[in-house]
N, C-alpha and C positions, 0 to 999 in steps of 0.2 A: 600543525604541520602543513606545509604547502604541497599541493598535488602538482606533480610535473606531468605535462602532457606533451607528447612528441608527435610530429607528423610522420607518416611512413617513410618519407624521404630523409628524415633525420635519424632514423633507427639504423642500427648496425647488427648484422647477424652474429650470433654467438656460437662458437664452435665447442661442442661437447666432446670431451675425451674420456675414455674408459680403459681399464686394464683388461687385456685379453691375452691369455696364454703367457703371462709373465711380463708383458710389456704394454706401454700405453699407446693408444691408437685413436685417431679421430673417428667418431661415429659416422661422419659423412662418407668415410672411405669403406664402410662395411658393404658387403654384398647383400642382396635382398634377404637371404636366409638369416644372416647374422643380425640384420636390422630388426627382423621379426623376433628373433630370440632376445634381443636387447630390450624390446618393449615388455617382455614377460618377466624380466629380472625383478627379484625382490630386493629392496634396499633395507639395510638394517644399520643400527648403530652398535658398534662393538663396545662392550663395557668391560671394565677390569674384572679379572677373576676374583671371586670372593675367597677361594681357598687355593693354596699353591698346588701345582700339578705334582703328582707322584709318578716318578719314572721307574720303569722296570729295571732291575739289575740283571746283567747277563751272567 
């Protein structure tokens, strides 16, 4: 595989979006407190349930 090398002038900034309070928002628009909180988030991969959920009957 050929390694691609770029100069800094050829690079493009990537915007990271995340879901906050039910809607998507760019991380660059977060205030300082929310940016700090974002750094401590844990990322996980949601897997399918092995057993069906049992719901309570009213």
